[in-house]
C-alpha positions in Angstrom: -8.1 20.8 14.8 -9.5 20.7 11.3 -7.4 19.5 8.4 -7.7 19.9 4.7 -8.2 16.6 3.0 -8.9 15.4 -0.5 -11.3 12.5 -1.1 -12.0 10.9 -4.5 -15.5 9.4 -4.4 -16.8 7.6 -7.5 -14.1 9.3 -9.5 -15.0 12.8 -8.3 -12.5 14.9 -6.4 -13.7 16.6 -3.2 -11.5 19.0 -1.1 -12.7 19.3 2.5 -11.7 20.8 5.8 -12.8 18.4 8.5 -11.9 17.1 11.9 -9.6 14.1 11.2 -11.2 11.9 13.8 -14.7 12.2 12.5 -16.1 9.0 11.0 -15.8 8.5 7.3 -19.6 7.8 7.3 -20.5 11.2 8.8 -18.3 13.0 6.3 -19.8 11.1 3.4 -23.4 11.7 4.5 -23.2 15.2 6.1 -20.4 17.0 4.1 -20.9 15.3 0.7 -24.6 14.5 1.0 -24.0 10.9 -0.1 -26.8 9.4 1.9 -26.7 6.1 0.0 -24.2 5.0 2.6 -26.4 4.0 5.6 -26.0 4.3 9.3 -26.8 0.9 10.9 -25.6 -0.5 14.2 -22.9 2.1 14.7 -20.4 -0.5 15.7 -19.3 -1.8 12.3 -21.1 -5.1 12.7 -24.1 -5.0 10.4 -22.4 -3.9 7.2 -24.8 -1.1 6.3 -22.1 1.4 6.3 -19.6 -0.6 4.1 -17.8 1.4 1.4 -14.8 0.5 -0.8 -11.6 2.4 -0.1 -8.8 1.7 -2.6 -10.6 -1.5 -3.5 -10.9 -2.6 0.2 -14.2 -2.9 2.0 -14.2 -0.8 5.2 -16.9 -0.1 7.8 -17.2 3.7 7.5 -19.0 4.2 10.8 -16.0 3.1 12.8 -13.2 4.4 10.5 -11.9 7.9 11.1 -11.7 9.8 7.9 -7.9 10.3 8.2 -7.4 6.5 8.3 -9.6 5.8 5.3 -6.7 6.3 2.9 -3.8 4.9 4.9 -2.7 2.7 1.9 -2.9 5.6 -0.5 -1.2 8.0 1.9 1.7 5.7 2.4 2.0 5.2 -1.3 2.2 8.9 -1.9 4.7 9.5 0.9 7.0 6.6 0.1 7.0 7.3 -3.6 8.0 10.9 -2.9 10.7 9.7 -0.5 12.1 7.5 -3.2 12.0 10.4 -5.7 13.9 12.7 -3.3 16.6 10.0 -2.8 17.0 9.8 -6.6 17.2 13.6 -6.9 20.1 13.8 -4.5 21.8 10.7 -5.8 21.5 8.6 -2.6 20.5 5.0 -2.1 16.8 4.9 -1.0 17.7 2.9 2.2 20.6 5.2 3.1 18.4 8.3 2.4 15.6 7.1 4.8 18.0 6.0 7.5 19.8 9.4 7.4 16.6 11.3 8.0 14.8 8.9 10.3 14.3 9.8 14.0 11.7 7.2 14.9 13.7 4.2 16.3 10.9 1.7 15.9 10.6 2.6 12.2 14.3 2.4 11.8 14.4 -1.0 13.3 11.9 -2.6 10.9 13.5 -0.9 8.0 16.9 -2.2 8.9 15.5 -5.7 9.6 13.7 -5.9 6.2 16.7 -4.6 4.3 19.1 -7.1 6.0 16.9 -10.1 5.3 16.3 -8.9 1.7 20.0 -8.4 1.1 19.6 -4.8 0.1 22.6 -3.4 -1.6 24.5 -6.7 -1.6 23.6 -7.9 -5.0 23.1 -6.1 -8.3 19.7 -6.4 -10.0 19.6 -8.3 -13.3 18.5 -6.6 -16.5 14.8 -5.8 -16.5 14.6 -6.4 -12.7 14.3 -3.8 -10.0 14.2 -3.6 -6.2 12.3 -1.1 -4.1 11.4 -0.5 -0.5 8.9 1.4 1.7 8.2 1.8 5.3 5.5 3.3 7.5 3.4 3.0 10.7 -0.3 2.8 11.4 -2.5 1.8 14.4 0.5 1.3 16.6 2.3 -1.1 14.3 5.5 -0.5 12.2 6.2 -2.1 8.9 8.9 -2.1 6.2 8.7 -3.9 2.9 11.3 -4.7 0.2 10.2 -6.0 -3.2 12.0 -7.4 -6.3 10.1 -7.3 -9.6 10.7 -8.3 -13.2 9.4 -6.5 -16.2 8.8 -8.1 -19.6 9.4 -5.2 -22.0 7.7 -7.0 -24.9 4.4 -7.5 -23.1 4.7 -4.9 -20.4 3.9 -7.5 -17.8 5.2 -6.8 -14.2 5.8 -9.8 -12.0 6.6 -9.5 -8.3 9.3 -12.1 -7.6 10.2 -11.6 -3.9 8.8 -9.7 -0.9 10.4 -9.3 2.5 8.3 -7.6 5.2 9.5 -6.7 8.7 6.7 -5.9 11.2 6.6 -4.7 14.8 3.5 -4.2 16.9 4.8 -4.4 20.4 4.8 -7.7 22.3 3.8 -10.7 20.1 1.3 -13.1 21.6 0.8 -15.5 18.7 3.7 -15.4 16.1 2.1 -18.0 13.8 -1.1 -16.1 13.6 0.7 -12.8 13.1 2.8 -14.2 10.3 -0.4 -15.5 8.6 -1.9 -12.0 8.9 1.1 -10.3 7.4 1.3 -12.8 4.5 -2.4 -12.3 3.8 -1.9 -8.5 3.9 0.9 -8.8 1.3 -1.3 -10.9 -1.0 -4.3 -8.6 -0.7 -2.0 -5.6 -1.2 -0.7 -7.1 -4.5 -4.1 -6.7 -6.0 -4.5 -3.1 -5.1 -1.0 -2.3 -6.0 -1.0 -3.9 -9.5 -4.4 -4.2 -11.0 -7.5 -4.1 -8.8 -9.8 -1.3 -9.8 -13.6 -0.8 -10.1 -14.3 0.6 -13.6 -17.1 3.2 -14.0 -18.7 4.5 -17.1 -21.9 6.7 -17.3 -22.6 6.0 -13.6 -22.4 2.2 -14.0 -19.9 -0.3 -12.7 -18.4 -2.2 -15.7 -16.8 -5.0 -13.8 -19.3 -6.0 -11.1 -18.4 -9.7 -11.0 -15.2 -11.6 -10.1 -15.0 -12.8 -13.7 -14.3 -9.2 -14.7 -12.7 -7.9 -11.5 -9.1 -8.9 -11.4 -7.9 -10.2 -8.0 -4.5 -11.9 -7.1 -4.2 -15.5 -8.2 -1.8 -18.1 -7.0 0.3 -17.5 -10.2 0.7 -13.9 -9.1 2.2 -14.7 -5.7 5.9 -14.0 -5.0 8.2 -15.6 -2.6 7.2 -14.1 0.8 9.5 -13.7 3.8 8.2 -12.3 7.1 10.5 -10.9 9.8 8.8 -10.4 13.2 10.3 -8.0 15.8 9.0 -8.9 19.2 9.1 -5.9 21.6 8.3 -7.4 25.0 8.8 -4.0 26.5 5.8 -2.6 24.7 2.1 -3.3 24.8 0.6 -5.3 22.0 -1.0 -3.3 19.2 -3.2 -4.4 16.2 -1.8 -6.1 13.1 -5.0 -6.3 11.1 -4.3 -3.4 8.7 -0.8 -2.0 9.0 1.1 -4.7 7.1 -0.7 -3.8 3.8 0.6 -0.3 3.5 4.2 -1.0 2.4 3.7 -3.3 -0.6 2.3 -0.8 -3.2 5.1 1.8 -2.8 7.8 -0.9 -2.6 6.6 -2.3 -5.9 6.2 1.2 -7.5 9.7 2.1 -6.5 11.0 -1.2 -7.8 9.3 -0.5 -11.2 11.2 2.8 -11.3 14.4 1.1 -10.5 13.9 -1.4 -13.3 12.6 0.9 -16.0 13.0 4.6 -15.0 9.2 5.0 -15.3 7.7 6.7 -12.2 4.1 5.6 -11.6 2.1 7.8 -9.2 -1.3 6.3 -9.1 -2.9 3.0 -8.0 -3.3 0.5 -9.4 0.1 0.7 -10.9 -0.2 -1.5 -14.0 -3.8 -2.6 -14.6 -3.0 -3.1 -18.2 0.8 -3.7 -17.9 3.5 -1.0 -18.6 2.9 -1.3 -22.3 4.0 2.0 -23.9 5.8 3.3 -20.8 8.4 0.6 -20.9 9.0 0.9 -24.6 9.2 4.7 -24.3 12.1 4.3 -21.7 14.0 2.2 -24.2 13.7 5.0 -26.8 11.6 3.1 -29.2 
């Protein structure tokens, strides 16, 4: 069944009707005539088909087009979910649990919220908390985040992150924990400031000296909760843990400032005028 999708390629919006399981590579080359992306080994090993999706390198020959934007899709959905909760005057956790039917998603959400202490403490001034949940590639994730905003400089600092993850039976808990922690750190960059800058068809920040990536000073306190489902087959954990961090941070920024940010990265140059605007200055 064909689905309508929107792709933003090099800053240009494309609206397509495609089979969701087609490879991203075939859509780029055949539907958009972007033949600069090459077909190599066809197995994602040679790197000829590599493209950047939301700042992350992916092998487009082995990536179905509907999975290419998993991070962005979760950001959009969980941001909208938070907005709905706000509109009806409900706590974001309560709103999600009231409408959730998927027991595995409910389990990670409750586990993350419990470890985080959701609702048990009141956020300090200029601090906010947010949460998000989702599933991808057979894994389920929920993330809670606490942030601090400096209203003078507009700087947003992520203070604490709790992520609960379930991907069936766990074979190597230490390795899985490392994978989740790495996904959170990588996700911080795409959530806050990582972006390729274009002007007149040229990349303005082609070197790491100009392309902002997470540093040790950016890292929050990270707490990982593993849910071991021995009754279920093991699924992958290489991608799914990254999808919750951006919407959790975005929702926390809204909680702290009342500013709703709907695009990634959230604060490449800090909140600046948005934070001051909320104070009525």
